[in-house]
Backbone as a printed PyTorch tensor [residue, N CA C, xyz], in Angstrom:
tensor([[[ -42.2610,   75.8960, -138.1580],
         [ -42.6970,   74.5220, -138.1090],
         [ -42.8360,   74.1350, -136.6520]],

        [[ -43.9780,   73.5680, -136.2170],
         [ -44.1880,   73.2540, -134.8040],
         [ -43.3450,   72.0690, -134.3620]],

        [[ -42.9260,   72.1010, -133.0850],
         [ -42.1230,   71.0170, -132.5290],
         [ -43.0210,   69.8320, -132.2200]],

        [[ -42.5720,   68.6610, -132.5710],
         [ -43.3370,   67.4460, -132.3370],
         [ -42.4910,   66.4780, -131.5190]],

        [[ -43.1450,   65.5030, -130.8880],
         [ -42.4110,   64.5040, -130.1230],
         [ -41.6020,   63.5820, -131.0230]],

        [[ -41.9320,   63.5390, -132.3250],
         [ -41.3050,   62.5790, -133.2120],
         [ -40.2930,   63.1980, -134.1580]],

        [[ -40.0120,   64.4590, -134.0230],
         [ -39.0210,   65.0780, -134.8910],
         [ -37.6290,   64.7180, -134.4040]],

        [[ -36.6940,   64.7060, -135.3350],
         [ -35.3150,   64.3800, -134.9650],
         [ -34.6610,   65.6060, -134.3680]],

        [[ -33.8760,   65.3630, -133.3840],
         [ -33.2170,   66.4570, -132.6970],
         [ -31.9180,   66.8110, -133.3910]],

        [[ -31.4300,   67.9690, -133.1020],
         [ -30.1950,   68.4300, -133.7120],
         [ -28.9630,   67.7710, -133.1080]],

        [[ -29.0140,   67.3990, -131.8730],
         [ -27.8580,   66.7870, -131.2250],
         [ -28.0410,   66.7950, -129.7300]],

        [[ -27.0840,   66.3270, -129.0520],
         [ -27.1510,   66.3010, -127.5980],
         [ -27.7580,   65.0100, -127.0980]],

        [[ -28.2720,   65.0240, -125.8900],
         [ -28.8070,   63.8260, -125.2670],
         [ -30.1320,   63.4350, -125.8880]],

        [[ -30.4550,   62.1650, -125.8450],
         [ -31.7280,   61.6830, -126.3720],
         [ -32.8630,   62.1750, -125.5010]],

        [[ -33.9590,   62.5200, -126.1460],
         [ -35.1310,   62.9630, -125.4000],
         [ -36.2090,   61.9060, -125.5740]],

        [[ -36.5950,   61.3000, -124.4840],
         [ -37.5920,   60.2420, -124.5340],
         [ -38.9690,   60.8250, -124.2920]],

        [[ -39.9290,   60.2750, -125.0240],
         [ -41.2990,   60.7600, -124.9060],
         [ -41.8470,   60.3700, -123.5350]],

        [[ -42.4270,   61.2990, -122.8190],
         [ -43.0420,   61.0090, -121.5390],
         [ -42.0790,   61.0110, -120.3740]],

        [[ -40.7940,   61.1770, -120.6320],
         [ -39.8230,   61.1800, -119.5380],
         [ -39.7670,   62.5680, -118.9290]],

        [[ -39.9080,   62.6180, -117.6320],
         [ -39.8590,   63.9010, -116.9450],
         [ -38.4350,   64.4110, -116.8930]],

        [[ -38.2950,   65.6450, -116.6390],
         [ -36.9620,   66.2400, -116.5640],
         [ -36.3000,   65.8800, -115.2550]],

        [[ -35.4820,   64.8520, -115.2640],
         [ -34.7870,   64.4080, -114.0510],
         [ -33.4800,   65.1720, -113.9730]],

        [[ -33.3430,   65.9640, -112.9390],
         [ -32.1360,   66.7570, -112.7680],
         [ -31.1130,   65.9470, -111.9850]],

        [[ -29.8590,   66.0540, -112.4170],
         [ -28.7890,   65.3850, -111.6970],
         [ -28.4370,   66.2110, -110.4710]],

        [[ -28.0980,   65.5190, -109.3960],
         [ -27.7250,   66.2210, -108.1720],
         [ -26.3200,   66.7790, -108.3340]],

        [[ -26.1590,   67.9960, -107.9260],
         [ -24.8550,   68.6200, -108.0040],
         [ -24.0790,   68.3190, -106.7370]],

        [[ -22.7780,   68.0860, -106.9260],
         [ -21.9350,   67.8060, -105.7720],
         [ -21.6530,   69.1040, -105.0360]],

        [[ -21.6340,   68.9960, -103.7370],
         [ -21.3360,   70.1630, -102.9230],
         [ -19.8380,   70.3920, -102.9240]],

        [[ -19.4560,   71.6550, -103.0190],
         [ -18.0460,   71.9730, -102.9870],
         [ -17.5740,   72.0190, -101.5380]],

        [[ -16.4350,   71.4040, -101.3080],
         [ -15.8670,   71.3980,  -99.9620],
         [ -15.0480,   72.6670,  -99.7750]],

        [[ -15.1920,   73.2840,  -98.6340],
         [ -14.3800,   74.4820,  -98.3990],
         [ -12.9160,   74.0870,  -98.2220]],

        [[ -12.0520,   74.9090,  -98.7770],
         [ -10.6260,   74.6290,  -98.6650],
         [ -10.1660,   74.9330,  -97.2430]],

        [[  -9.3000,   74.0810,  -96.6990],
         [  -8.8150,   74.3460,  -95.3390],
         [  -7.9490,   75.5950,  -95.3330]],

        [[  -8.1450,   76.3890,  -94.3130],
         [  -7.3690,   77.6180,  -94.2170],
         [  -6.0650,   77.3310,  -93.5050]],

        [[  -4.9810,   77.6230,  -94.1940],
         [  -3.6500,   77.4500,  -93.6150],
         [  -2.8680,   78.7250,  -93.8440]],

        [[  -1.6950,   78.7790,  -93.2760],
         [  -0.8630,   79.9600,  -93.4400],
         [  -0.4470,   80.1240,  -94.8850]],

        [[  -0.2350,   78.9980,  -95.5910],
         [   0.2060,   79.0620,  -96.9770],
         [  -0.9050,   79.5970,  -97.8750]],

        [[  -2.1730,   79.3220,  -97.5390],
         [  -3.2590,   79.7730,  -98.3970],
         [  -3.5070,   81.2620,  -98.2650]],

        [[  -3.0590,   81.9060,  -97.1830],
         [  -3.2640,   83.3380,  -97.0250],
         [  -2.2460,   84.1390,  -97.8140]],

        [[  -1.1100,   83.5210,  -98.1430],
         [  -0.1100,   84.2400,  -98.9200],
         [  -0.4920,   84.2180, -100.3920]],

        [[   0.2510,   84.9690, -101.2110],
         [  -0.0800,   85.0620, -102.6280],
         [   0.2700,   83.7900, -103.3710]],

        [[   1.3190,   83.1000, -103.0140],
         [   1.6690,   81.8470, -103.6910],
         [   1.1150,   80.6870, -102.8730]],

        [[   0.2470,   79.9260, -103.5120],
         [  -0.3930,   78.7990, -102.8290],
         [   0.3720,   77.5380, -103.1760]],

        [[   0.8080,   76.8310, -102.1520],
         [   1.4980,   75.5670, -102.3630],
         [   0.6500,   74.4630, -101.7770]],

        [[   0.6820,   73.3240, -102.4340],
         [  -0.0780,   72.1840, -101.9240],
         [   0.7920,   71.4450, -100.9350]],

        [[   0.2170,   71.1680,  -99.7920],
         [   0.9500,   70.4630,  -98.7430],
         [   0.6950,   68.9700,  -98.9000]],

        [[   1.7310,   68.2310,  -99.3610],
         [   1.6120,   66.7960,  -99.5090],
         [   2.5120,   66.1310,  -98.4830]],

        [[   2.0760,   65.0010,  -97.9710],
         [   2.9370,   64.3040,  -97.0170],
         [   4.2040,   63.8110,  -97.7110]],

        [[   5.2840,   63.7560,  -96.9610],
         [   6.5550,   63.3500,  -97.5480],
         [   6.5390,   61.8800,  -97.9350]],

        [[   5.7720,   61.0680,  -97.2500],
         [   5.6930,   59.6390,  -97.5650],
         [   4.2400,   59.2830,  -97.8180]],

        [[   3.9380,   58.9470,  -99.0600],
         [   2.5840,   58.5050,  -99.3740],
         [   2.6010,   56.9950,  -99.4750]],

        [[   1.6320,   56.3070,  -98.8940],
         [   1.6440,   54.8500,  -98.9360],
         [   1.3990,   54.3450, -100.3550]],

        [[   2.1240,   53.2990, -100.7100],
         [   1.9460,   52.6910, -102.0200],
         [   0.7250,   51.7960, -101.9810]],

        [[  -0.0020,   51.7710, -103.0680],
         [  -1.2140,   50.9610, -103.1130],
         [  -0.9290,   49.5350, -103.5570]],

        [[   0.0980,   49.3380, -104.3550],
         [   0.3700,   48.0040, -104.8720],
         [   1.6330,   47.4510, -104.2260]],

        [[   1.4730,   46.8890, -103.0370],
         [   2.5850,   46.2330, -102.3750],
         [   2.2130,   44.7810, -102.1670]],

        [[   3.2100,   43.9540, -102.0740],
         [   2.9450,   42.5330, -101.9240],
         [   2.4010,   42.2510, -100.5230]],

        [[   1.6360,   41.1680, -100.3880],
         [   1.1010,   40.8290,  -99.0600],
         [   2.1950,   40.5850,  -98.0290]],

        [[   3.3300,   40.0150,  -98.4730],
         [   4.4250,   39.7700,  -97.5370],
         [   4.9840,   41.0850,  -97.0070]],

        [[   5.1310,   42.0470,  -97.8950],
         [   5.6510,   43.3500,  -97.4830],
         [   4.6860,   44.0350,  -96.5380]],

        [[   3.3850,   43.9500,  -96.8480],
         [   2.3820,   44.5760,  -95.9830],
         [   2.3890,   43.9360,  -94.5960]],

        [[   2.4810,   42.6000,  -94.5620],
         [   2.4960,   41.9060,  -93.2730],
         [   3.7410,   42.2900,  -92.4690]],

        [[   4.8690,   42.4160,  -93.1720],
         [   6.1130,   42.7890,  -92.4990],
         [   6.0030,   44.1980,  -91.9120]],

        [[   5.4100,   45.1250,  -92.6850],
         [   5.2510,   46.4960,  -92.1960],
         [   4.3290,   46.5430,  -90.9840]],

        [[   3.2750,   45.7320,  -91.0100],
         [   2.3500,   45.6930,  -89.8740],
         [   3.0600,   45.1650,  -88.6370]],

        [[   3.8670,   44.1040,  -88.8170],
         [   4.5970,   43.5420,  -87.6860],
         [   5.5890,   44.5510,  -87.1080]],

        [[   6.2970,   45.2660,  -88.0040],
         [   7.2690,   46.2570,  -87.5320],
         [   6.5680,   47.3860,  -86.7880]],

        [[   5.4010,   47.7940,  -87.2790],
         [   4.6650,   48.8770,  -86.6200],
         [   4.1640,   48.4370,  -85.2500]],

        [[   3.7500,   47.1710,  -85.1400],
         [   3.2360,   46.7000,  -83.8520],
         [   4.3660,   46.4330,  -82.8610]],

        [[   5.5740,   46.1400,  -83.3730],
         [   6.7140,   45.9110,  -82.4850],
         [   7.2330,   47.2160,  -81.8860]],

        [[   7.0110,   48.3090,  -82.5740],
         [   7.4890,   49.5970,  -82.0830],
         [   6.7360,   49.9590,  -80.8050]],

        [[   7.4140,   50.5990,  -79.8630],
         [   6.7330,   50.9500,  -78.6070],
         [   5.6220,   51.9640,  -78.8600]],

        [[   4.4350,   51.6450,  -78.3700],
         [   3.3000,   52.5510,  -78.4870],
         [   2.6790,   52.5870,  -79.8670]],

        [[   3.0740,   51.7050,  -80.7870],
         [   2.5410,   51.7470,  -82.1410],
         [   1.7740,   50.4860,  -82.4730]],

        [[   0.8380,   50.5850,  -83.3910],
         [   0.0850,   49.4280,  -83.8530],
         [  -0.9760,   49.0070,  -82.8680]],

        [[  -1.8740,   48.1490,  -83.3320],
         [  -2.9180,   47.6620,  -82.4460],
         [  -2.5420,   46.2940,  -81.9220]],

        [[  -3.0430,   45.9560,  -80.7600],
         [  -2.7570,   44.6710,  -80.1480],
         [  -3.7340,   43.6320,  -80.6750]],

        [[  -3.2290,   42.4110,  -80.9450],
         [  -4.0940,   41.3330,  -81.4190],
         [  -4.8600,   40.7350,  -80.2510]],

        [[  -6.0660,   40.2930,  -80.5450],
         [  -6.8500,   39.6270,  -79.5150],
         [  -6.3480,   38.1980,  -79.3590]],

        [[  -6.8170,   37.5240,  -78.3180],
         [  -6.4030,   36.1380,  -78.0820],
         [  -6.8110,   35.2470,  -79.2460]],

        [[  -8.0150,   35.4570,  -79.7780],
         [  -8.4940,   34.6430,  -80.8970],
         [  -7.6200,   34.8470,  -82.1270]],

        [[  -7.2090,   36.0890,  -82.3820],
         [  -6.3410,   36.3600,  -83.5290],
         [  -4.9830,   35.7010,  -83.3610]],

        [[  -4.4640,   35.7270,  -82.1470],
         [  -3.1800,   35.0880,  -81.8860],
         [  -3.2660,   33.5820,  -82.0950]],

        [[  -4.3610,   32.9630,  -81.5800],
         [  -4.5380,   31.5210,  -81.7580],
         [  -4.6760,   31.1780,  -83.2380]],

        [[  -5.4310,   31.9960,  -83.9720],
         [  -5.6370,   31.7500,  -85.4000],
         [  -4.3030,   31.8110,  -86.1550]],

        [[  -3.4830,   32.8140,  -85.8670],
         [  -2.1890,   32.9360,  -86.5250],
         [  -1.2940,   31.7410,  -86.2050]],

        [[  -1.3200,   31.3050,  -84.9510],
         [  -0.5020,   30.1640,  -84.5450],
         [  -0.9460,   28.8840,  -85.2670]],

        [[  -2.2710,   28.6540,  -85.3460],
         [  -2.7830,   27.4720,  -86.0410],
         [  -2.4270,   27.5190,  -87.5270]],

        [[  -2.5430,   28.6970,  -88.1310],
         [  -2.2160,   28.8280,  -89.5480],
         [  -0.7430,   28.5380,  -89.7890]],

        [[   0.1090,   29.0220,  -88.8930],
         [   1.5480,   28.7770,  -89.0270],
         [   1.8540,   27.2820,  -88.8910]],

        [[   1.1920,   26.6170,  -87.9210],
         [   1.4120,   25.1840,  -87.7290],
         [   0.9590,   24.3880,  -88.9430]],

        [[  -0.2250,   24.7300,  -89.4930],
         [  -0.7320,   24.0290,  -90.6770],
         [   0.2190,   24.1860,  -91.8640]],

        [[   0.7760,   25.3760,  -92.0230],
         [   1.7060,   25.6280,  -93.1150],
         [   2.9690,   24.7900,  -92.9410]],

        [[   3.4990,   24.7320,  -91.7120],
         [   4.6950,   23.9320,  -91.4480],
         [   4.4280,   22.4500,  -91.7060]],

        [[   3.2730,   21.9380,  -91.2550],
         [   2.9330,   20.5260,  -91.4710],
         [   2.8280,   20.2050,  -92.9590]],

        [[   2.2050,   21.1320,  -93.7040],
         [   2.0360,   20.8910,  -95.1400],
         [   3.3930,   20.8730,  -95.8380]],

        [[   4.2930,   21.7640,  -95.4450],
         [   5.6110,   21.7960,  -96.0550],
         [   6.4150,   20.5460,  -95.6990]],

        [[   6.2570,   20.0510,  -94.4710],
         [   6.9580,   18.8250,  -94.0860],
         [   6.4460,   17.6360,  -94.8880]],

        [[   5.1100,   17.5740,  -95.0560],
         [   4.5120,   16.4370,  -95.7590],
         [   4.8560,   16.4600,  -97.2450]],

        [[   4.7040,   17.6110,  -97.8780],
         [   4.9450,   17.7050,  -99.3110],
         [   6.4240,   17.8550,  -99.6350]],

        [[   7.1450,   18.4840,  -98.7840],
         [   8.5330,   18.7900,  -99.0730],
         [   8.5950,   19.9350, -100.0710]],

        [[   9.7800,   20.3520, -100.3760],
         [   9.9470,   21.4350, -101.3340],
         [  10.2890,   20.8050, -102.6700]],

        [[   9.3580,   20.9350, -103.6170],
         [   9.5320,   20.3360, -104.9350],
         [   9.7090,   21.4230, -105.9740]],

        [[  10.5110,   21.0920, -106.9880],
         [  10.6550,   22.0210, -108.1000],
         [   9.4640,   21.8450, -109.0340]],

        [[   9.3130,   22.7690, -109.9660],
         [   8.2040,   22.6910, -110.9240],
         [   8.3200,   21.4210, -111.7590]],

        [[   9.5380,   21.0760, -112.1380],
         [   9.7600,   19.8800, -112.9610],
         [   9.3120,   18.6220, -112.2120]],

        [[   9.6170,   18.5290, -110.9250],
         [   9.2070,   17.3720, -110.1230],
         [   7.6880,   17.2980, -110.0090]],

        [[   7.0310,   18.4540, -109.8390],
         [   5.5720,   18.4660, -109.7510],
         [   4.9360,   17.9860, -111.0450]],

        [[   5.4810,   18.4300, -112.1910],
         [   4.9340,   18.0200, -113.4910],
         [   5.1260,   16.5230, -113.6960]],

        [[   6.3010,   16.0090, -113.3430],
         [   6.5540,   14.5730, -113.4790],
         [   5.5850,   13.7650, -112.6150]],

        [[   5.3320,   14.2220, -111.3900],
         [   4.3980,   13.5280, -110.4990],
         [   2.9840,   13.5440, -111.0730]],

        [[   2.5540,   14.6700, -111.6390],
         [   1.2280,   14.7620, -112.2430],
         [   1.1200,   13.8420, -113.4530]],

        [[   2.1580,   13.7980, -114.2890],
         [   2.1320,   12.9200, -115.4610],
         [   2.0650,   11.4590, -115.0470]],

        [[   2.7710,   11.0940, -113.9920],
         [   2.7320,    9.7100, -113.5010],
         [   1.3230,    9.3670, -113.0230]],

        [[   0.6860,   10.2970, -112.3190],
         [  -0.6770,   10.0850, -111.8340],
         [  -1.6490,    9.9260, -113.0010]],

        [[  -1.5320,   10.8050, -114.0030],
         [  -2.4520,   10.7480, -115.1380],
         [  -2.2540,    9.4790, -115.9740]],

        [[  -1.0130,    8.9890, -116.0770],
         [  -0.7740,    7.7730, -116.8540],
         [  -1.3760,    6.5480, -116.1640]],

        [[  -1.5570,    6.6120, -114.8600],
         [  -2.1340,    5.4910, -114.1290],
         [  -3.6490,    5.4260, -114.2110]],

        [[  -4.3060,    6.4490, -114.7200],
         [  -5.7610,    6.4460, -114.8360],
         [  -6.2150,    5.5620, -115.9930]],

        [[  -7.4550,    5.0930, -115.9230],
         [  -7.9770,    4.2310, -116.9870],
         [  -8.3200,    5.0550, -118.2190]],

        [[  -8.6450,    4.3290, -119.3300],
         [  -8.9700,    5.0100, -120.5780],
         [ -10.2790,    5.7840, -120.4710]],

        [[ -11.0710,    5.4780, -119.4710],
         [ -12.3370,    6.1610, -119.2940],
         [ -12.1260,    7.6640, -119.1210]],

        [[ -11.0050,    8.0440, -118.5500],
         [ -10.7400,    9.4560, -118.2740],
         [ -10.0920,   10.1800, -119.4580]],

        [[  -9.7510,    9.4460, -120.5230],
         [  -9.1110,   10.0790, -121.6670],
         [ -10.0700,   11.0100, -122.3780]],

        [[  -9.5290,   12.0100, -123.0560],
         [ -10.3450,   12.9380, -123.8180],
         [ -10.8240,   12.2440, -125.0910]],

        [[ -12.1150,   12.3330, -125.4200],
         [ -12.5980,   11.7100, -126.6580],
         [ -12.1250,   12.5110, -127.8690]],

        [[ -11.9320,   11.8020, -128.9740],
         [ -11.5400,   12.4730, -130.2020],
         [ -12.7510,   13.1650, -130.7780]],

        [[ -12.5800,   14.4000, -131.1830],
         [ -13.6720,   15.1690, -131.7460],
         [ -13.2830,   15.5820, -133.1510]],

        [[ -14.1420,   15.3180, -134.1180],
         [ -13.8900,   15.7510, -135.4890],
         [ -13.1530,   14.7050, -136.2820]],

        [[ -12.9070,   14.9780, -137.5390],
         [ -12.2200,   13.9980, -138.4080],
         [ -10.7420,   13.8870, -138.0500]],

        [[ -10.2210,   12.7130, -138.2770],
         [  -8.7940,   12.5250, -138.0700],
         [  -8.5430,   11.7190, -136.9240]]])
């Protein structure tokens, strides 16, 4: 039976009519680095003793960066603009904390409820549906 463009295939990838044979590019294999361990019969993988964690908190990351820059000869030096920016950000944070004070979640909710109760009925949610 002759093959036709409209016959059903047995399986595998779909074959579209008129589509040229697009070949996927093959990835090039990287040569393995030659080390003393690779020349022996037992090959061991050399992994660093400390691998950096990917999921660390921003505070921890900032602390590690500061410690690295404080060490003699380690870390990069900040430019004048970066130093000014950090100083301004620190000042803004201090001012905001002084103005707002440190409030508990309960105090924040009470303040929000007081604000919402002072609004007019125009801001109330309309009733939707029966009841």
